[in-house]
DSSP file (Angstrom, degrees, kcal/mol; ACC not computed):
  #  RESIDUE AA STRUCTURE BP1 BP2  ACC     N-H-->O    O-->H-N    N-H-->O    O-->H-N    TCO  KAPPA ALPHA  PHI   PSI    X-CA   Y-CA   Z-CA
    1    1 A M     >        0   0    0      0, 0.0     4,-2.2     0, 0.0     5,-0.2   0.000 360.0 360.0 360.0 -36.8   18.9   11.1    8.5
    2    2 A A  H  >  +     0   0    0      2,-0.2     4,-2.2     1,-0.2     5,-0.1   0.886 360.0  48.5 -68.5 -38.9   17.9    7.4    8.9
    3    3 A L  H  > S+     0   0    0      2,-0.2     4,-2.7     1,-0.2     5,-0.2   0.913 110.5  52.8 -62.5 -45.9   14.3    8.4    9.8
    4    4 A D  H  > S+     0   0    0      1,-0.2     4,-2.5     2,-0.2    -2,-0.2   0.881 110.2  46.1 -55.4 -44.3   14.1   10.7    6.8
    5    5 A Y  H  X S+     0   0    0     -4,-2.2     4,-2.4     2,-0.2     5,-0.2   0.901 111.2  53.0 -68.5 -37.6   15.2    8.0    4.5
    6    6 A F  H  X S+     0   0    0     -4,-2.2     4,-2.5     2,-0.2    -2,-0.2   0.951 113.5  44.4 -57.7 -51.4   12.7    5.6    6.0
    7    7 A V  H  X S+     0   0    0     -4,-2.7     4,-2.7     1,-0.2     5,-0.2   0.881 112.0  50.0 -61.3 -43.6    9.9    8.1    5.5
    8    8 A L  H  X S+     0   0    0     -4,-2.5     4,-1.9    -5,-0.2    -1,-0.2   0.924 114.2  44.3 -68.1 -39.3   10.8    9.0    2.0
    9    9 A V  H  X S+     0   0    0     -4,-2.4     4,-3.1     2,-0.2    -2,-0.2   0.911 112.4  54.9 -64.1 -42.4   11.0    5.3    0.9
   10   10 A F  H  X S+     0   0    0     -4,-2.5     4,-1.9    -5,-0.2    -2,-0.2   0.943 111.3  42.0 -61.8 -50.4    7.8    4.6    2.8
   11   11 A I  H  X S+     0   0    0     -4,-2.7     4,-1.7     1,-0.2    -1,-0.2   0.902 115.2  50.5 -65.0 -37.9    5.8    7.4    0.9
   12   12 A A  H  X S+     0   0    0     -4,-1.9     4,-2.5    -5,-0.2    -1,-0.2   0.920 109.0  52.0 -62.9 -43.5    7.3    6.5   -2.4
   13   13 A A  H  X S+     0   0    0     -4,-3.1     4,-2.7     1,-0.2    -1,-0.2   0.851 105.4  53.9 -64.8 -34.3    6.5    2.9   -1.9
   14   14 A I  H  X S+     0   0    0     -4,-1.9     4,-1.7     2,-0.2    -1,-0.2   0.908 110.2  49.3 -63.9 -40.1    2.8    3.7   -1.2
   15   15 A G  H  X S+     0   0    0     -4,-1.7     4,-2.0     2,-0.2    -2,-0.2   0.921 112.1  48.4 -65.8 -43.4    2.7    5.7   -4.6
   16   16 A V  H  X S+     0   0    0     -4,-2.5     4,-3.2     1,-0.2     5,-0.3   0.904 110.0  49.5 -62.2 -42.6    4.3    2.7   -6.3
   17   17 A Y  H  X S+     0   0    0     -4,-2.7     4,-1.9     1,-0.2    -1,-0.2   0.864 111.5  51.3 -64.1 -33.8    1.8    0.2   -4.8
   18   18 A Q  H  < S+     0   0    0     -4,-1.7     4,-0.5     2,-0.2    -2,-0.2   0.895 116.2  39.4 -69.1 -41.7   -1.0    2.4   -5.9
   19   19 A I  H >< S+     0   0    0     -4,-2.0     3,-1.2     1,-0.2    -2,-0.2   0.942 117.5  48.6 -69.2 -51.6    0.2    2.7   -9.5
   20   20 A A  H 3X S+     0   0    0     -4,-3.2     4,-1.4     1,-0.3    -2,-0.2   0.841 101.5  63.6 -67.1 -35.8    1.3   -0.9   -9.8
   21   21 A S  H 3X>S+     0   0    0     -4,-1.9     5,-1.7    -5,-0.3     4,-0.6   0.745  93.2  65.6 -62.0 -23.3   -2.0   -2.4   -8.4
   22   22 A I  H X45S+     0   0    0     -3,-1.2     3,-1.0    -4,-0.5    -1,-0.2   0.983 107.5  34.0 -72.2 -53.5   -4.0   -1.0  -11.3
   23   23 A P  H 345S+     0   0    0      0, 0.0    -1,-0.2     0, 0.0    -2,-0.2   0.807 118.1  55.9 -70.2 -22.8   -2.6   -3.1  -14.2
   24   24 A A  H 3<5S-     0   0    0     -4,-1.4    -2,-0.2     2,-0.1    -3,-0.1   0.614 106.5-131.8 -77.7 -11.3   -2.1   -6.1  -11.9
   25   25 A G  T <<5 +     0   0    0     -3,-1.0     2,-2.0    -4,-0.6    -3,-0.2   0.729  52.2 152.3  69.9  21.4   -5.9   -5.9  -11.0
   26   26 A L    > < +     0   0    0     -5,-1.7     3,-2.5     1,-0.2     4,-0.3  -0.483  12.8 171.4 -85.3  72.7   -5.3   -6.1   -7.4
   27   27 A R  G >   +     0   0    0     -2,-2.0     3,-0.9     1,-0.3    90,-0.2   0.676  69.2  71.5 -56.0 -20.5   -8.6   -4.1   -6.4
   28   28 A G  G 3  S+     0   0    0     88,-3.1    93,-0.6    91,-0.3    -1,-0.3   0.584  98.3  47.6 -74.9  -8.8   -8.0   -4.9   -2.7
   29   29 A L  G <  S+     0   0    0     -3,-2.5     2,-0.3    87,-0.3    -1,-0.2   0.364  88.3 114.4-110.2   2.9   -5.0   -2.5   -2.6
   30   30 A W    <   -     0   0    0     -3,-0.9    63,-0.1    -4,-0.3     3,-0.1  -0.567  43.1-172.2 -80.0 137.5   -6.8    0.4   -4.3
   31   31 A F  S    S+     0   0    0     -2,-0.3     2,-0.3     1,-0.1    -1,-0.1   0.655  78.3  35.7 -86.3 -24.0   -7.6    3.6   -2.5
   32   32 A F        -     0   0    0      1,-0.1    -1,-0.1     2,-0.1     6,-0.0  -0.938  65.3-145.1-130.2 146.8   -9.7    5.0   -5.3
   33   33 A R  S    S+     0   0    0     -2,-0.3     2,-0.5    -3,-0.1    -1,-0.1   0.722  83.9  78.5 -84.0 -21.5  -12.1    3.4   -7.8
   34   34 A Q  S  > S-     0   0    0      1,-0.1     4,-1.8     2,-0.0     5,-0.1  -0.777  73.8-146.9 -89.2 129.3  -11.2    5.7  -10.7
   35   35 A H  H  > S+     0   0    0     -2,-0.5     4,-2.4     1,-0.2     5,-0.2   0.837  95.9  53.7 -63.7 -37.1   -7.9    4.7  -12.3
   36   36 A K  H  > S+     0   0    0      2,-0.2     4,-2.5     1,-0.2    -1,-0.2   0.880 107.6  49.3 -71.9 -32.9   -6.9    8.2  -13.2
   37   37 A V  H  > S+     0   0    0      2,-0.2     4,-2.6     1,-0.2    -1,-0.2   0.876 113.4  48.4 -69.1 -37.8   -7.3    9.5   -9.6
   38   38 A Q  H  X S+     0   0    0     -4,-1.8     4,-2.2     2,-0.2    -2,-0.2   0.892 111.0  48.4 -72.2 -35.6   -5.3    6.6   -8.4
   39   39 A Y  H  X S+     0   0    0     -4,-2.4     4,-2.6     2,-0.2     5,-0.3   0.943 112.9  50.2 -60.9 -49.7   -2.5    7.2  -11.0
   40   40 A F  H  X S+     0   0    0     -4,-2.5     4,-2.4    -5,-0.2    -2,-0.2   0.922 110.6  48.3 -57.6 -44.7   -2.5   10.9  -10.0
   41   41 A F  H  X S+     0   0    0     -4,-2.6     4,-2.2     1,-0.2    -1,-0.2   0.950 113.7  46.9 -62.8 -47.2   -2.3   10.1   -6.3
   42   42 A G  H  X S+     0   0    0     -4,-2.2     4,-1.8     1,-0.2    -1,-0.2   0.857 114.8  45.4 -65.8 -34.7    0.6    7.6   -6.9
   43   43 A I  H  X S+     0   0    0     -4,-2.6     4,-2.6     2,-0.2     5,-0.2   0.851 112.1  52.4 -75.6 -36.4    2.5    9.9   -9.2
   44   44 A L  H  X S+     0   0    0     -4,-2.4     4,-1.9    -5,-0.3    -2,-0.2   0.836 109.6  50.2 -67.5 -33.7    1.9   12.9   -6.7
   45   45 A A  H  X S+     0   0    0     -4,-2.2     4,-2.4    -5,-0.2     5,-0.2   0.957 114.6  43.9 -70.6 -47.4    3.4   10.7   -3.8
   46   46 A I  H  X S+     0   0    0     -4,-1.8     4,-2.2     1,-0.2    -2,-0.2   0.915 117.0  44.0 -62.4 -45.3    6.5    9.8   -5.8
   47   47 A L  H  X S+     0   0    0     -4,-2.6     4,-2.4     2,-0.2    -1,-0.2   0.866 111.6  54.6 -71.4 -35.1    7.1   13.3   -7.1
   48   48 A G  H  X S+     0   0    0     -4,-1.9     4,-3.1    -5,-0.2    -2,-0.2   0.938 108.4  49.0 -57.9 -49.1    6.4   14.8   -3.7
   49   49 A V  H  X S+     0   0    0     -4,-2.4     4,-2.8     1,-0.2    -2,-0.2   0.912 113.3  45.4 -59.9 -44.4    9.0   12.6   -2.1
   50   50 A F  H  X S+     0   0    0     -4,-2.2     4,-2.5     2,-0.2    -1,-0.2   0.887 112.0  51.6 -68.2 -33.1   11.6   13.4   -4.7
   51   51 A G  H  X S+     0   0    0     -4,-2.4     4,-1.4     2,-0.2    -2,-0.2   0.932 111.4  49.0 -60.4 -48.6   10.8   17.1   -4.5
   52   52 A W  H  X S+     0   0    0     -4,-3.1     4,-0.9     1,-0.2     3,-0.4   0.950 113.0  48.2 -59.9 -47.0   11.2   16.9   -0.7
   53   53 A F  H >< S+     0   0    0     -4,-2.8     3,-0.6     1,-0.2    -2,-0.2   0.934 115.4  40.5 -61.4 -46.4   14.5   15.1   -1.0
   54   54 A Y  H 3< S+     0   0    0     -4,-2.5    -1,-0.2     1,-0.2    -2,-0.2   0.585 116.8  49.6 -84.0  -6.0   16.1   17.4   -3.6
   55   55 A T  H 3< S+     0   0    0     -4,-1.4     2,-0.2    -3,-0.4    -1,-0.2   0.485  83.4 112.2-106.4  -4.4   14.8   20.6   -2.0
   56   56 A S    X<  -     0   0    0     -4,-0.9     3,-1.2    -3,-0.6     4,-0.2  -0.490  63.8-144.6 -68.9 132.3   16.0   19.7    1.5
   57   57 A E  T 3  S+     0   0    0      1,-0.3     3,-0.5    -2,-0.2    -1,-0.2   0.752  97.1  59.2 -69.5 -24.9   18.8   21.9    2.7
   58   58 A E  T >  S+     0   0    0      1,-0.2     3,-1.3     2,-0.1    -1,-0.3   0.332  72.2 106.2 -87.4   7.7   20.4   19.0    4.6
   59   59 A R  T <  S+     0   0    0     -3,-1.2    -1,-0.2     1,-0.3    -2,-0.1   0.833  80.3  42.2 -58.5 -40.1   20.8   16.9    1.5
   60   60 A N  T 3  S+     0   0    0     -3,-0.5    -1,-0.3    -4,-0.2     2,-0.2   0.225  85.1 112.2-101.6  16.0   24.6   17.3    1.2
   61   61 A I  S <  S-     0   0    0     -3,-1.3     2,-0.4     1,-0.1    -3,-0.0  -0.528  80.7 -96.6 -81.0 157.1   25.7   17.0    4.7
   62   62 A Q        -     0   0    0     -2,-0.2     2,-0.2     2,-0.1    -1,-0.1  -0.605  50.2-168.1 -73.8 128.4   27.7   14.0    5.8
   63   63 A H        -     0   0    0     -2,-0.4    -1,-0.0     2,-0.1    -3,-0.0  -0.705  27.0-130.6-118.7 167.8   25.3   11.5    7.2
   64   64 A T        +     0   0    0     -2,-0.2     2,-0.8     2,-0.1    -2,-0.1   0.218  65.2 117.4-106.9  15.4   25.8    8.3    9.2
   65   65 A V        -     0   0    0      4,-0.1    -2,-0.1     3,-0.0     2,-0.1  -0.747  48.7-163.6 -85.1 112.6   23.5    5.9    7.3
   66   66 A E     >  -     0   0    0     -2,-0.8     4,-3.2     1,-0.1     5,-0.2  -0.343  32.9 -94.1 -89.7 173.2   25.7    3.2    5.9
   67   67 A G  H  > S+     0   0    0      1,-0.2     4,-1.8     2,-0.2     5,-0.1   0.843 121.5  44.4 -57.4 -43.1   25.0    0.7    3.2
   68   68 A A  H  > S+     0   0    0      2,-0.2     4,-2.0     1,-0.2    -1,-0.2   0.929 114.9  49.1 -65.3 -44.3   23.8   -2.1    5.4
   69   69 A Q  H  > S+     0   0    0      1,-0.2     4,-2.9     2,-0.2     5,-0.2   0.921 110.4  52.6 -64.8 -40.2   21.7    0.1    7.5
   70   70 A Q  H  X S+     0   0    0     -4,-3.2     4,-1.7     1,-0.2    -1,-0.2   0.848 107.5  52.3 -66.3 -30.4   20.2    1.7    4.2
   71   71 A L  H  X S+     0   0    0     -4,-1.8     4,-2.6     2,-0.2     5,-0.2   0.936 111.3  45.5 -62.2 -48.4   19.3   -1.8    2.9
   72   72 A W  H  X S+     0   0    0     -4,-2.0     4,-2.6     1,-0.2    -2,-0.2   0.864 112.6  50.7 -69.7 -38.7   17.5   -2.6    6.1
   73   73 A L  H  X S+     0   0    0     -4,-2.9     4,-2.1    -5,-0.2    -1,-0.2   0.883 111.8  48.7 -62.0 -37.8   15.7    0.7    6.1
   74   74 A F  H  X S+     0   0    0     -4,-1.7     4,-2.6    -5,-0.2     5,-0.2   0.953 113.7  45.0 -59.9 -55.8   14.6    0.3    2.5
   75   75 A L  H  X S+     0   0    0     -4,-2.6     4,-2.4     1,-0.2     5,-0.2   0.925 115.0  48.1 -59.8 -46.5   13.3   -3.2    3.1
   76   76 A G  H  X S+     0   0    0     -4,-2.6     4,-2.4    -5,-0.2    -1,-0.2   0.907 111.6  51.0 -62.2 -38.9   11.6   -2.2    6.3
   77   77 A A  H  X S+     0   0    0     -4,-2.1     4,-2.4    -5,-0.2    -2,-0.2   0.911 112.8  43.9 -67.1 -43.3   10.0    0.8    4.6
   78   78 A I  H  X S+     0   0    0     -4,-2.6     4,-2.0     2,-0.2    -1,-0.2   0.884 116.0  46.1 -76.9 -32.0    8.6   -1.1    1.6
   79   79 A V  H  X S+     0   0    0     -4,-2.4     4,-2.0    -5,-0.2    -2,-0.2   0.917 115.7  46.9 -69.8 -42.0    7.3   -3.9    3.7
   80   80 A F  H  X S+     0   0    0     -4,-2.4     4,-2.3    -5,-0.2     5,-0.2   0.864 110.8  53.9 -56.7 -44.7    5.7   -1.5    6.2
   81   81 A A  H  X S+     0   0    0     -4,-2.4     4,-2.8     2,-0.2     5,-0.2   0.877 105.4  53.2 -62.8 -40.5    4.3    0.5    3.3
   82   82 A Y  H  X S+     0   0    0     -4,-2.0     4,-3.0     2,-0.2     5,-0.2   0.973 112.8  42.7 -61.8 -49.4    2.6   -2.6    1.9
   83   83 A F  H  X S+     0   0    0     -4,-2.0     4,-2.0     1,-0.2    -2,-0.2   0.879 115.2  48.2 -66.6 -30.8    0.8   -3.5    5.1
   84   84 A I  H  X S+     0   0    0     -4,-2.3     4,-3.1     2,-0.2     5,-0.2   0.894 113.4  49.6 -71.0 -38.7   -0.1    0.1    5.8
   85   85 A N  H  X S+     0   0    0     -4,-2.8     4,-2.2    -5,-0.2    -2,-0.2   0.907 111.9  48.3 -61.3 -43.8   -1.4    0.3    2.2
   86   86 A A  H  X S+     0   0    0     -4,-3.0     4,-1.8    -5,-0.2    36,-0.3   0.884 114.5  44.8 -63.9 -41.6   -3.4   -2.9    2.5
   87   87 A I  H  X S+     0   0    0     -4,-2.0     4,-2.6    -5,-0.2    -2,-0.2   0.919 113.0  49.9 -68.6 -47.0   -4.9   -1.8    5.8
   88   88 A L  H  X S+     0   0    0     -4,-3.1     4,-3.1     1,-0.2     5,-0.2   0.898 112.3  48.4 -58.0 -41.0   -5.7    1.7    4.5
   89   89 A A  H  X S+     0   0    0     -4,-2.2     4,-2.9    -5,-0.2     5,-0.2   0.912 110.5  51.5 -61.0 -43.8   -7.3    0.2    1.4
   90   90 A S  H  X S+     0   0    0     -4,-1.8     4,-2.1     2,-0.2    -2,-0.2   0.916 115.4  42.1 -66.1 -46.0   -9.4   -2.3    3.6
   91   91 A V  H  X S+     0   0    0     -4,-2.6     4,-2.6     2,-0.2     5,-0.2   0.949 115.1  48.9 -67.5 -45.2  -10.6    0.7    5.8
   92   92 A I  H  X S+     0   0    0     -4,-3.1     4,-2.2     1,-0.2     5,-0.2   0.926 114.3  46.1 -63.6 -43.0  -11.3    3.1    2.8
   93   93 A Q  H  X S+     0   0    0     -4,-2.9     4,-1.9    -5,-0.2    -1,-0.2   0.888 112.0  50.4 -70.7 -34.1  -13.2    0.4    0.9
   94   94 A A  H  X S+     0   0    0     -4,-2.1     4,-1.3    -5,-0.2    -2,-0.2   0.883 112.0  48.5 -67.5 -35.8  -15.2   -0.6    4.0
   95   95 A A  H  X S+     0   0    0     -4,-2.6     4,-0.6     1,-0.2    -2,-0.2   0.882 112.7  47.5 -65.8 -37.9  -16.1    3.2    4.6
   96   96 A V  H ><>S+     0   0    0     -4,-2.2     5,-1.3    -5,-0.2     3,-0.6   0.873 108.4  55.6 -71.6 -35.6  -17.1    3.6    1.0
   97   97 A S  H ><5S+     0   0    0     -4,-1.9     3,-1.2     1,-0.2    -1,-0.2   0.867 103.4  55.8 -64.8 -33.8  -19.2    0.3    1.2
   98   98 A K  H 3<5S+     0   0    0     -4,-1.3    -1,-0.2     1,-0.3    -2,-0.2   0.712  99.7  61.1 -74.8 -18.4  -21.2    1.8    4.2
   99   99 A R  T <<5S-     0   0    0     -4,-0.6    -1,-0.3    -3,-0.6    -2,-0.2   0.560 128.8 -93.3 -84.9  -8.7  -22.1    4.8    2.1
  100  100 A G  T < 5S+     0   0    0     -3,-1.2    -3,-0.2     1,-0.5    -2,-0.1   0.142  85.1 124.8 122.0 -19.0  -23.9    2.6   -0.2
  101  101 A D  S   <S-     0   0    0     -5,-1.3    -1,-0.5     1,-0.1    -2,-0.1  -0.378  70.2-105.1 -69.4 152.7  -21.4    1.8   -2.9
  102  102 A S        -     0   0    0     -3,-0.1    -1,-0.1    -2,-0.1    -5,-0.1  -0.683  34.9-144.6 -82.1 121.7  -20.9   -2.0   -3.5
  103  103 A P        -     0   0    0      0, 0.0     2,-0.6     0, 0.0    -9,-0.1  -0.302  31.1 -91.5 -74.4 166.3  -17.6   -3.1   -2.0
  104  104 A I        +     0   0    0    -77,-0.1    16,-0.4     2,-0.0     2,-0.3  -0.720  58.6 167.6 -83.7 130.4  -15.6   -5.8   -3.8
  105  105 A R        +     0   0    0     -2,-0.6     2,-0.3    14,-0.1    14,-0.1  -0.931   8.6 137.9-136.1 157.9  -16.5   -9.1   -2.5
  106  106 A G        -     0   0    0     -2,-0.3     2,-0.1     2,-0.0    12,-0.1  -0.879  51.8 -80.0 172.5 162.0  -16.1  -12.5   -3.3
  107  107 A K        -     0   0    0     -2,-0.3     2,-1.2     1,-0.1     3,-0.3  -0.468  50.9-108.6 -74.7 148.3  -15.3  -16.0   -2.0
  108  108 A Q        +     0   0    0      1,-0.2    -1,-0.1    -2,-0.1     7,-0.1  -0.683  58.9 147.0 -84.8 102.8  -11.6  -16.7   -1.4
  109  109 A Q        +     0   0    0     -2,-1.2    -1,-0.2     5,-0.1     2,-0.2   0.703  57.1  58.5-101.7 -32.4  -10.8  -19.1   -4.1
  110  110 A D  S    S-     0   0    0     -3,-0.3     2,-0.3     4,-0.1     0, 0.0  -0.511  73.9-132.5 -98.3 163.9   -7.1  -18.0   -4.7
  111  111 A R    >   -     0   0    0     -2,-0.2     3,-1.0     4,-0.0     2,-0.1  -0.870  62.3  -6.8-113.5 155.1   -4.2  -17.9   -2.4
  112  112 A G  G >  S-     0   0    0     -2,-0.3     3,-1.2     1,-0.2     4,-0.5  -0.404 127.5  -4.8  75.0-141.7   -1.7  -15.1   -1.8
  113  113 A M  G >  S+     0   0    0      1,-0.3     3,-0.9     2,-0.2     4,-0.3   0.775 124.3  71.6 -62.4 -28.7   -1.7  -12.0   -3.9
  114  114 A E  G X  S+     0   0    0     -3,-1.0     3,-1.9     1,-0.3     4,-0.3   0.827  86.6  64.3 -59.9 -32.9   -4.4  -13.4   -6.1
  115  115 A T  G X> S+     0   0    0     -3,-1.2     3,-2.4     1,-0.3     4,-1.6   0.889  89.4  67.7 -55.0 -41.2   -6.9  -12.9   -3.3
  116  116 A L  G <4 S+     0   0    0     -3,-0.9   -88,-3.1    -4,-0.5    -1,-0.3   0.598  86.3  71.6 -59.0 -12.0   -6.3   -9.1   -3.6
  117  117 A K  G <4 S+     0   0    0     -3,-1.9    -1,-0.3    -4,-0.3   -90,-0.2   0.715 113.8  21.0 -78.4 -19.4   -8.1   -9.3   -7.0
  118  118 A T  T <4 S+     0   0    0     -3,-2.4     2,-0.3    -4,-0.3    -2,-0.2   0.505 130.3  17.1-125.9 -10.3  -11.5   -9.9   -5.4
  119  119 A M  S  < S-     0   0    0     -4,-1.6   -91,-0.3   -14,-0.1    -1,-0.3  -0.991  77.3 -97.0-157.1 167.7  -11.2   -8.7   -1.8
  120  120 A T     >  -     0   0    0    -16,-0.4     4,-2.5    -2,-0.3     5,-0.2  -0.371  42.9-100.8 -84.3 170.9   -9.2   -6.5    0.5
  121  121 A L  H  > S+     0   0    0    -93,-0.6     4,-2.5   -35,-0.3     5,-0.2   0.934 122.7  46.4 -53.3 -59.5   -6.4   -7.8    2.8
  122  122 A L  H  > S+     0   0    0    -36,-0.3     4,-2.4     1,-0.2    -1,-0.2   0.836 112.0  50.8 -55.5 -37.8   -8.6   -7.7    5.9
  123  123 A D  H  > S+     0   0    0      2,-0.2     4,-2.6     1,-0.2    -1,-0.2   0.913 110.1  51.8 -67.8 -40.8  -11.5   -9.4    4.1
  124  124 A G  H  X S+     0   0    0     -4,-2.5     4,-2.4     2,-0.2    -2,-0.2   0.923 110.9  46.3 -58.0 -48.9   -9.1  -12.1    3.0
  125  125 A I  H  X S+     0   0    0     -4,-2.5     4,-2.6     1,-0.2    -1,-0.2   0.940 113.4  47.4 -64.8 -45.0   -7.9  -12.7    6.5
  126  126 A L  H  X S+     0   0    0     -4,-2.4     4,-2.2     1,-0.2    -2,-0.2   0.869 112.1  53.0 -68.8 -34.3  -11.4  -12.8    8.0
  127  127 A S  H  X S+     0   0    0     -4,-2.6     4,-1.9     2,-0.2    -1,-0.2   0.863 110.4  45.7 -56.8 -44.9  -12.4  -15.1    5.1
  128  128 A S  H  X S+     0   0    0     -4,-2.4     4,-2.4     2,-0.2    -2,-0.2   0.888 112.6  51.0 -63.5 -46.1   -9.5  -17.5    5.9
  129  129 A W  H  X S+     0   0    0     -4,-2.6     4,-1.7    -5,-0.2    -2,-0.2   0.897 111.1  47.8 -61.2 -44.5  -10.3  -17.3    9.6
  130  130 A R  H  X>S+     0   0    0     -4,-2.2     5,-2.6     2,-0.2     4,-1.5   0.903 111.4  52.8 -61.8 -45.9  -14.0  -18.2    8.9
  131  131 A K  H  <5S+     0   0    0     -4,-1.9     3,-0.3     1,-0.2    -2,-0.2   0.918 109.5  46.5 -58.2 -45.5  -12.9  -21.0    6.6
  132  132 A K  H  <5S+     0   0    0     -4,-2.4    -1,-0.2     1,-0.2    -2,-0.2   0.808 113.2  50.0 -70.8 -28.1  -10.7  -22.6    9.3
  133  133 A K  H  <5S-     0   0    0     -4,-1.7    -1,-0.2    -5,-0.2    -2,-0.2   0.691 115.6-114.7 -80.1 -17.0  -13.5  -22.2   11.9
  134  134 A G  T  <5 +     0   0    0     -4,-1.5     2,-0.4     1,-0.3    -3,-0.2   0.593  68.2 141.8  96.0  10.9  -16.0  -23.9    9.6
  135  135 A I      < -     0   0    0     -5,-2.6    -1,-0.3    -6,-0.2     2,-0.2  -0.743  45.5-136.4 -91.0 131.2  -18.2  -20.7    9.3
  136  136 A E              0   0    0     -2,-0.4    -5,-0.0     1,-0.1    -1,-0.0  -0.585 360.0 360.0 -86.1 152.4  -19.6  -20.2    5.8
  137  137 A D              0   0    0     -2,-0.2    -1,-0.1   -10,-0.0    -2,-0.0   0.468 360.0 360.0 -74.2 360.0  -19.5  -16.7    4.2
């Protein structure tokens, strides 16, 4: 039951990150360039998870996931979902840029989440690494 809970929260968090990154302008977290497709993907992920939860036959059995365990599973799932979302977005955008579309690029001027408005997570990490080593972009 704990693994089911972790997976359900993980998938729902991916959907929420996809939806929330649009109005925030965090292009570095986007899987798709079209807003409608991204909204559809996020909503489909969230509704799919809730559908899976409520149609599961094992939903009403006594389970052994207690409150403190549930908190740590929830926190672990949303943090893991963020990193997987950022890595997948970086890989997807890199693959798209190899096909000829222009990737989102920019110099790292901001810190933290603001960096994701102009570049992906992996690009931001590489840019910071180059900056520390003294290599110009």
